[in-house]
N, C-alpha and C positions, 0 to 999 in steps of 0.2 A: 562553129560547133557549139552546141548548147551545154551549159554547165551540168545538165542532168546526164548527158552521155559520157562525160569525162570519167566518172567512177567506173562505168561499165567498160569503157575502153581500157582503163588502167587494169581492171580485173582480167580482161581478156589477154592483155600483154603479159601480165605476171603468170597467168595460168599456162600460157603457151610457151614460156621460156623454160628450157631444160634446166634441171638442177645443176648446180655447179659441179664440175667434173673434179674428181680427186687428182691430186698431183701424180704425175707419172712415177713409177717405181724408181728409186735410186739404185745405184749399183749395190750398195750395202743391203737394202731391203730385198733386192732380187737374190743376192747370195744367201741371205738368211732364210728366205722362203724356200729356195731350192734345196738348201742343205737339210732343212726340216722335212721337206717332202721326200727326199732320198732316204733319210733315216727312217721315216715312217713306212715308206714302201718296202724297205729292206726288212723291217720288223714284220710287216704283213706277209711278205714272201716267206720268211722263215716259219711263220705260224700256219700258213695255208698251203705249203708245197711239200707235204711229207712224202709224196710219191717220187720226187726227185731227190735222190740221196746226195747229189752233188751240192745242193743248197747248203747242207750242213757244213761243207768244207770251204765255203767262200770266206774270204777275209771278213772279219767283223766290220760293220759299217755304221758306227756312231760318229756323226760329224759335228765338230764345233769349229766354226770358221774363225774363232779367235785363238785357236791353237795352231802354232806353226806346223806341227806334224800332220795337219789335215791334208796338206798338199801331197805328201808322200803316201798317205792313206788312200787318197783318191787315185793316184798313179798305180798303186799296188792292186786296188780293186779292179780298175779298168784293164790292167795287164793280166789278171788272173785267167787261167785257161779253163777253170771249172765251169760247167754248165753252159758251154758255148752253143748248145742247141735249144736252150730253154728261153722262150720268147720274153718272159717277164724279166729274166736276168739280163738279157740283151737290152731291154728298154731301160733298166736300172743303170747299166753300164753307160748307155748313151747320156742319161741325165748326169751321171758322175763326170763323164768327159766334158759335158757342157759346163758344169760348175767349175771344174779345173781350169778350163779355158777362160771363163769369166774372171776367176780369181787371179790367174797368172798373167792375164793380158789386159782385158778391158777395165777391170776395177782394181788393178794392182795398187794404185795410189790411195784408194779408199780403205784399204785393209789396215787394221791395227791388231797385231798379234799380242795377246795378253799372256800367253803361256807357250811353252815348248815341251810340255809333258806328254810324251807319246803314250805312256801307259793309261792316261786319262781317256784316250780314244779307244783303247782296248777294253778297259773296265770302267765305264762311266759310273760316277757316283750318283746314286739315286737319292734325290732329295725327298725326304718325308717329313711331315710335320707331326711331332710327338707332343701331345698335350701334357702339361705338367701334372704331376701327381699331387692331388690335394689331400694332404694328410692332416689329421687333427692333432 
């Protein structure tokens, strides 16, 4: 092989190699992503389903996987009998059931509960940034 072909061959090899693959999701990252997805889907459902009155009576679904009460919250949501004919609610209940199963069996050892404040799941604290008042 001639020295002039070596840079071309190297360029072809590097261009043809796929980019490095990201690490597979961990149990923790999967639980966190799924809890955020469920919370977001629930909020969207409440905002866009005014035709279904039952949506208003579903248990609130703000999920914090670091709060021990989240397991009971997921159980209550999945067991609720409201909206059993609404497809979006059924899909949401399936996701909640999946998260409960992941948290309670597959990833049980990866969980660290930082709180057991059940009210925090009913009435989440909205964090806002307030700029300080610049008074002269």
